[in-house]
C-alpha positions as a printed Julia matrix, in Angstrom:
481×3 Matrix{Float64}:
  12.15    7.74   -4.18
  10.56   11.18   -4.52
  10.33   13.32   -7.7
  13.16   15.65   -8.75
  12.39   19.28   -9.6
  10.45   19.49  -12.89
  13.23   21.46  -14.73
  15.66   18.64  -14.18
  13.34   15.8   -15.54
  14.0    14.57  -19.1
  11.09   14.63  -21.48
   9.52   11.66  -23.11
  11.66   11.94  -26.45
  14.75   12.5   -24.48
  14.04    9.39  -22.29
  13.43    7.34  -25.42
  16.7     8.51  -26.91
  18.46    7.65  -23.74
  16.89    4.19  -23.79
  18.11    3.58  -27.34
  21.66    4.72  -26.58
  21.86    2.7   -23.43
  20.61   -0.35  -25.38
  23.3     0.26  -27.99
  26.21    0.34  -25.43
  26.36   -3.35  -24.85
  26.17   -3.92  -28.57
  29.09   -1.5   -29.1
  31.04   -3.52  -26.54
  30.17   -6.75  -28.27
  31.21   -5.22  -31.69
  34.62   -4.32  -30.27
  35.37   -8.02  -29.23
  36.43  -10.86  -31.36
  34.36  -13.95  -31.58
  34.52  -17.2   -33.59
  33.11  -16.74  -37.14
  29.29  -17.22  -37.22
  26.4   -17.2   -39.64
  24.72  -13.89  -39.91
  21.59  -15.32  -38.4
  23.64  -16.36  -35.36
  25.01  -12.91  -35.07
  21.44  -11.61  -35.1
  20.53  -14.13  -32.53
  23.34  -12.92  -30.26
  22.36   -9.35  -30.69
  18.76  -10.19  -29.89
  19.79  -11.82  -26.57
  22.12   -8.88  -25.6
  19.27   -6.3   -26.16
  16.75   -8.53  -24.46
  18.96   -8.88  -21.44
  19.45   -5.08  -21.19
  15.83   -4.43  -21.68
  15.11   -6.9   -18.82
  17.55   -4.9   -16.54
  15.94   -1.58  -17.39
  12.58   -2.86  -16.24
  13.72   -2.55  -12.59
  13.72    1.2   -12.96
  10.55    1.63  -15.09
   8.08    0.63  -12.46
   7.02    4.23  -11.57
   8.96    4.49   -8.27
  11.89    6.53   -9.56
  10.95   10.29  -10.08
  13.78   10.85  -12.67
  12.11    8.27  -14.89
   8.49    8.54  -14.41
   8.38   12.19  -13.14
   7.94   13.81  -16.68
   5.91   11.01  -18.15
   3.36   10.41  -15.43
   2.29    7.01  -14.21
   0.06    6.19  -17.07
   2.77    6.51  -19.64
   5.41    4.91  -17.65
   3.28    1.84  -16.78
   2.23    1.48  -20.43
   5.83    1.44  -21.46
   6.77   -0.98  -18.62
   4.06   -3.5   -19.71
   4.91   -3.21  -23.48
   8.62   -3.4   -22.76
   8.08   -6.76  -20.94
   6.25   -8.3   -23.91
   9.14   -6.94  -26.13
  11.61   -8.77  -23.73
   9.76  -11.98  -23.94
   9.69  -11.91  -27.83
  13.31  -11.08  -28.01
  14.2   -13.96  -25.63
  12.16  -16.41  -27.84
  13.69  -15.09  -30.99
  17.03  -15.2   -29.56
  16.8   -19.1   -29.25
  14.83  -19.68  -32.41
  17.12  -17.46  -34.61
  20.08  -19.6   -33.53
  18.28  -22.79  -34.76
  16.88  -21.1   -37.96
  19.74  -21.88  -40.31
  19.97  -25.54  -39.23
  16.19  -25.87  -39.57
  16.07  -24.41  -43.14
  18.72  -26.9   -44.16
  17.3   -29.84  -42.32
  14.17  -29.45  -40.24
  14.69  -32.71  -38.36
  18.19  -31.67  -37.4
  16.75  -28.26  -36.5
  14.45  -29.74  -33.94
  17.2   -31.78  -32.44
  19.23  -28.67  -31.97
  16.32  -26.72  -30.41
  15.85  -29.6   -27.89
  19.57  -29.52  -27.15
  19.38  -25.85  -26.32
  16.37  -26.37  -24.1
  17.72  -29.48  -22.15
  21.44  -29.3   -22.04
  22.74  -28.29  -18.54
  25.11  -25.51  -20.1
  22.03  -23.66  -21.19
  19.75  -24.29  -18.16
  20.15  -20.73  -16.66
  18.97  -19.34  -20.04
  15.92  -21.62  -20.02
  15.15  -20.7   -16.54
  15.18  -16.95  -17.36
  12.98  -17.46  -20.38
  10.63  -19.51  -18.08
  10.56  -16.86  -15.29
   9.89  -14.07  -17.87
   6.99  -16.1   -19.27
   5.42  -16.87  -15.92
   5.88  -13.35  -14.82
   4.02  -11.89  -17.79
   1.26  -14.59  -17.78
   0.53  -14.02  -14.03
   0.44  -10.2   -14.64
  -2.03  -10.65  -17.47
  -4.16  -12.91  -15.37
  -3.84  -10.91  -12.21
  -7.49  -10.25  -11.68
  -8.24  -13.95  -12.14
  -5.74  -15.39   -9.89
  -6.83  -16.4    -6.33
  -3.94  -14.65   -4.81
  -3.72  -11.66   -2.53
  -2.28   -8.57   -4.39
   0.69   -8.57   -1.97
   1.48  -12.2    -2.93
   1.49  -11.4    -6.56
   3.75   -8.31   -5.93
   6.26  -10.53   -4.17
   6.05  -13.17   -6.75
   6.49  -10.48   -9.48
   9.59   -9.18   -7.81
  11.08  -12.74   -7.21
  10.43  -13.86  -10.87
  11.95  -10.59  -12.16
  15.16  -11.0   -10.12
  15.36  -14.81  -11.13
  14.9   -13.86  -14.89
  17.47  -11.07  -14.8
  20.1   -12.8   -12.81
  19.89  -16.09  -14.48
  19.86  -14.34  -17.86
  23.08  -12.62  -16.92
  24.6   -15.92  -15.88
  23.56  -17.43  -19.1
  25.25  -14.59  -21.15
  28.41  -14.8   -19.12
  28.63  -18.61  -19.13
  27.88  -19.5   -22.85
  27.51  -16.11  -24.64
  29.54  -15.66  -27.77
  30.48  -12.02  -26.77
  29.68  -11.9   -23.01
  31.88  -14.79  -21.61
  34.89  -12.55  -21.24
  36.2    -9.02  -21.99
  34.51   -5.7   -21.53
  30.95   -6.96  -22.06
  31.43   -9.56  -19.17
  32.48   -6.85  -16.87
  29.54   -4.65  -18.12
  27.16   -7.53  -17.23
  28.67   -7.85  -13.84
  28.05   -4.15  -13.28
  24.46   -4.62  -14.42
  23.84   -7.33  -11.95
  25.22   -5.17   -9.15
  22.9    -2.32  -10.34
  19.83   -4.54  -10.2
  20.87   -5.68   -6.66
  21.41   -2.04   -5.89
  17.88   -1.02   -7.18
  16.13   -3.72   -5.27
  18.12   -2.68   -2.1
  16.97    0.74   -2.45
  13.37    0.0    -3.15
  12.93   -2.65   -0.5
  15.72   -1.92    2.03
  16.28    1.81    2.11
  12.67    2.55    1.69
  11.8    -0.03    4.54
  14.18    1.88    6.79
  12.58    5.2     5.99
   9.02    3.88    6.57
  10.15    3.0    10.17
  12.47    5.89   10.7
   9.94    8.49    9.72
   6.53    7.36   10.93
   3.17    9.28   10.48
   0.14    8.94   12.62
  -3.53    8.41   11.84
  -5.41   11.4    13.43
  -8.92   10.58   12.16
 -10.96    8.4     9.87
 -14.14   10.12    8.49
 -16.9     8.35    6.38
 -17.56   10.64    3.3
 -19.84    8.36    1.3
 -20.93    4.71    0.93
 -17.65    2.75    1.32
 -15.58    5.9     1.05
 -13.34    7.07    3.85
 -11.13   10.2     4.33
  -7.95    9.75    6.44
  -6.33   12.67    8.02
  -2.6    11.59    8.59
  -0.01   13.72   10.55
   3.74   13.36   10.74
   5.08   12.22   14.16
   7.51   14.59   15.95
  10.8    14.42   13.91
   9.12   13.15   10.76
   9.66   15.91    8.03
   6.7    17.04    5.92
   6.87   15.87    2.32
   7.05   18.57   -0.28
   4.24   17.66   -2.71
   1.96   19.24   -5.37
  -1.73   18.85   -5.2
  -2.82   15.84   -7.32
   0.27   13.62   -6.57
  -0.07   10.32   -4.75
   1.76    8.42   -2.13
   2.25    4.71   -1.19
   0.72    3.89    2.16
   1.32    1.14    4.57
   0.18    0.82    8.19
   0.94   -0.78   11.61
   3.39   -3.7    11.48
   3.01   -4.1     7.68
   5.26   -1.19    7.0
   7.18   -2.8     4.23
   7.17   -1.79    0.63
   5.55   -5.11   -0.72
   2.55   -4.33    1.49
   2.12   -0.55    0.39
  -0.77    0.73   -1.76
  -1.09    3.93   -3.91
  -3.56    6.56   -2.84
  -3.98   10.11   -4.25
  -3.47   13.11   -1.91
  -6.86   14.88   -1.56
  -5.42   17.81    0.04
  -3.55   21.24   -0.33
   0.15   21.49    0.47
  -0.64   24.55    2.51
  -2.27   22.27    5.15
  -0.22   20.39    7.76
  -0.26   16.61    7.15
  -2.03   14.59    4.51
  -5.68   13.78    3.54
  -6.21   10.49    1.69
  -9.67    9.64    0.13
  -9.96    5.78   -0.01
 -12.7     3.54   -1.33
 -13.32    0.11   -0.03
 -12.36   -2.01   -3.01
 -10.04   -4.91   -1.88
  -8.49   -6.85    0.92
  -6.44   -3.86    2.29
  -8.95   -1.07    1.65
 -11.99   -3.07    2.96
 -10.5    -2.45    6.53
  -9.69    1.22    6.11
 -12.75    2.3     7.99
 -11.82    0.16   10.92
  -8.28    1.66   11.41
  -8.03    3.06   14.93
  -6.92    6.58   15.58
  -3.25    6.84   16.5
  -2.35    3.99   14.15
   1.27    4.33   12.8
   1.28    4.97    9.09
   4.0     4.52    6.59
   4.2     7.1     3.72
   6.32    6.92    0.76
   6.23    9.76   -1.78
   5.12   11.89   -3.38
   4.79   10.48   -7.02
   3.06   11.47  -10.17
   2.63   14.56  -12.44
  -1.11   14.89  -12.3
  -0.59   18.47  -11.0
  -1.26   21.96  -12.25
   2.47   22.8   -11.73
   3.47   20.14  -14.22
   1.1    21.35  -16.9
   1.04   25.24  -17.3
  -2.51   26.3   -18.05
  -4.58   29.37  -18.28
  -7.8    27.48  -17.65
  -8.51   24.1   -15.97
 -11.12   21.23  -16.6
 -11.19   18.87  -13.59
 -13.02   15.63  -14.22
 -13.32   12.93  -11.65
 -15.34    9.76  -11.49
 -16.01    7.78   -8.42
 -12.97    7.78   -6.07
 -11.17    9.41   -9.0
 -12.27   12.69   -7.28
  -9.47   12.29   -4.7
  -6.69   14.09   -6.59
  -9.31   16.51   -8.25
 -10.46   17.44   -4.76
  -6.8    18.01   -3.71
  -6.2    20.34   -6.65
  -9.43   22.19   -6.01
  -8.63   22.52   -2.33
  -5.24   23.87   -3.15
  -6.69   26.35   -5.6
  -9.08   27.54   -2.8
  -6.1    27.83   -0.44
  -4.08   29.93   -2.85
  -6.94   32.09   -4.15
  -6.32   30.91   -7.69
  -7.97   33.21  -10.29
  -7.98   30.83  -13.16
 -11.4    29.64  -14.62
 -12.09   26.18  -13.34
 -14.75   23.89  -14.71
 -15.28   20.64  -12.63
 -17.44   17.49  -13.55
 -17.94   14.89  -10.96
 -19.77   11.63  -12.06
 -20.92    8.8    -9.71
 -23.22    5.84  -10.0
 -25.58    6.89   -7.25
 -26.13   10.26   -5.64
 -25.23    8.98   -2.15
 -21.69    8.29   -3.43
 -20.93   11.98   -3.9
 -18.33   13.25   -1.39
 -17.79   16.68    0.02
 -20.42   18.31   -1.91
 -20.86   21.33    0.43
 -17.07   21.9     0.08
 -17.37   21.81   -3.65
 -20.34   24.24   -3.64
 -18.7    26.52   -1.4
 -15.66   26.76   -3.7
 -17.88   28.39   -6.21
 -17.97   31.37   -3.93
 -14.22   31.9    -3.98
 -13.08   30.55   -7.28
 -14.22   31.17  -10.82
 -15.69   27.67  -10.72
 -18.65   25.99  -12.4
 -19.88   22.47  -11.3
 -21.42   19.59  -13.22
 -22.49   16.91  -10.76
 -23.77   13.86  -12.52
 -25.42   10.7   -11.09
 -26.68    7.72  -12.98
 -29.58    7.37  -10.53
 -32.32    9.93  -10.34
 -31.92   12.65   -7.68
 -34.27   15.48   -6.63
 -31.32   17.79   -6.01
 -31.52   20.78   -8.12
 -28.02   21.18   -9.21
 -27.48   17.4   -10.01
 -27.73   16.01  -13.64
 -29.06   12.58  -14.27
 -27.0    10.24  -16.53
 -23.33    9.91  -17.63
 -20.89   12.64  -18.63
 -21.52   13.19  -22.34
 -19.81   15.08  -25.12
 -22.55   17.69  -24.9
 -21.6    18.31  -21.33
 -17.91   18.59  -22.24
 -18.69   20.99  -24.98
 -20.56   23.11  -22.49
 -17.68   22.99  -20.13
 -15.11   24.12  -22.62
 -17.38   26.92  -24.05
 -15.74   30.32  -23.62
 -12.31   28.81  -22.68
  -9.02   29.25  -24.68
  -8.78   25.75  -25.89
  -4.95   25.99  -26.73
  -4.17   26.87  -23.14
  -6.94   24.97  -21.31
  -5.76   21.7   -19.65
  -8.04   18.86  -18.78
  -7.07   16.61  -15.71
  -9.12   13.45  -15.69
  -9.15   10.72  -12.92
 -11.47    7.65  -12.54
 -12.14    4.15  -13.77
 -10.45    3.16  -16.97
 -13.52    3.0   -19.28
 -14.62    6.4   -18.24
 -11.22    8.03  -18.55
 -10.91    6.48  -22.25
 -14.36    7.73  -23.19
 -14.01   11.26  -21.68
 -10.38   11.73  -23.02
 -11.62   10.87  -26.62
 -14.68   13.11  -26.3
 -12.53   15.99  -25.19
 -10.61   15.68  -28.42
 -13.91   15.71  -30.43
 -14.83   19.05  -28.78
 -11.64   20.61  -29.88
  -9.21   20.26  -27.07
  -5.5    19.37  -28.32
  -4.25   15.98  -27.37
  -1.31   17.43  -25.49
  -3.79   19.23  -23.19
  -5.67   16.08  -22.07
  -3.96   14.58  -18.99
  -5.23   11.55  -17.14
  -4.66    8.85  -14.46
  -6.58    5.66  -14.23
  -7.31    3.62  -11.17
  -7.91    0.46  -13.41
  -7.62   -0.73  -16.96
 -11.01   -2.75  -16.9
 -12.11   -3.99  -20.35
  -8.67   -3.29  -22.01
 -10.08   -0.12  -23.51
  -7.76    2.34  -25.16
  -8.06    5.97  -25.86
  -6.71    7.57  -28.99
  -3.77    8.97  -26.83
  -3.14    5.34  -25.71
  -3.07    4.13  -29.24
  -0.75    7.02  -30.28
   1.65    6.07  -27.5
   1.58    2.4   -28.33
   2.45    3.31  -32.0
   5.43    5.26  -30.9
   6.64    2.44  -28.54
   6.27   -0.16  -31.48
   8.29    2.33  -33.54
  10.88    2.09  -30.73
  10.8    -1.77  -31.17
  11.29   -1.4   -34.83
  14.42    0.63  -34.22
  15.71   -2.19  -32.08
  15.11   -4.61  -34.74
  16.92   -2.42  -37.14
  19.87   -2.24  -34.65
  19.96   -6.0   -34.36
  19.98   -6.28  -38.12
  22.75   -3.84  -38.47
  24.84   -5.62  -36.06
  24.42   -8.89  -37.8
  25.25   -7.32  -41.18
  28.38   -5.53  -40.05
  30.11   -8.26  -38.19
């Protein structure tokens, strides 16, 4: 699913408000229905289950593949929300069970344990237990992804299957034994939610599969740009429409007979929309990418996209800092190539950092761009180099201070792409040299080490605040019944 026009995409606060209103809707339906009198704790448990079930359903559209959801936020923000929301769903499901037992346990702990075992073993509640188990396994396997001896595609297939099992068995549990969901308007609502989930999966893995085969692309050439780094020139077949993208966006790519969405991989477009076709800069880093250099010319390619907001069009700016590390230079190179193609007059400062000098790509092109753009380069290599314009070492706060010197900080935007630890360090250093947080935009290719920037921590705090509002809503539901 491609992005919608920027003017039509809701902002982050608007999306958060819509998320809250959507979560309130099933509770409003429950509030309108009659139910047998219950303890306040049991009302809270029921509300917790309803909100958790709705949150589980919403996860199917917060995976970064729907432009209306992720277009304004960018892939980093939407994936952070997706991961934190999954933990919230698991917590809510656990609390849903425990809160039901709590009043009994407070009166008689032994009887409370008996009641808990009953909920976990009685056949009437089995679909709910399966849902809880599927969510637990899904989250654990996601957290341990790098340690599991699975191919990435196998994990993705398992992730999808577990998500569907969790959602559909959860919906069955609510409709079969739910105090408010067994009949009435809420039962019909959950039936519509089940159909919506099936519809989303059909669009993502049925409609998109059809498009990948209906609109094929073709590999024109594969060029080695550096050690284990390849540039692919991909052209549309006759009858395949060009994709309207902005420089800096990314696509999901499949090839040959594996043109199915579970086998696709995200790659940034290292190109200008003014050129026919697409250029993808890919580093060998896994099972799929290790064979990139061996792909034969003429190979059929599947392209799905574009996605992402790592673009100048999405972030109005008077001056630009472009910062790339390793293969993170791909979208940076695409933005620079587009600025050259359009004859952009804005000041551009570009820092490009690698581990070793032989890992630099397209240096001649970068240097040539200084002749047509108001461009200054910082080329950094951790290994020594005799080249005059290269700097030994990592990108430091001193380098960043030099880059922003003379630029209007309120209207200068920094676009950073690279390994997680580098992105975290650079984004924080840019704040230290005076760039406003709203002007620091980044995408990561990994989250190694679990490091988080100040911007990450601010987002997490806001998301936790959203969770606190949910708890307040649940409490309000229990107190007003």
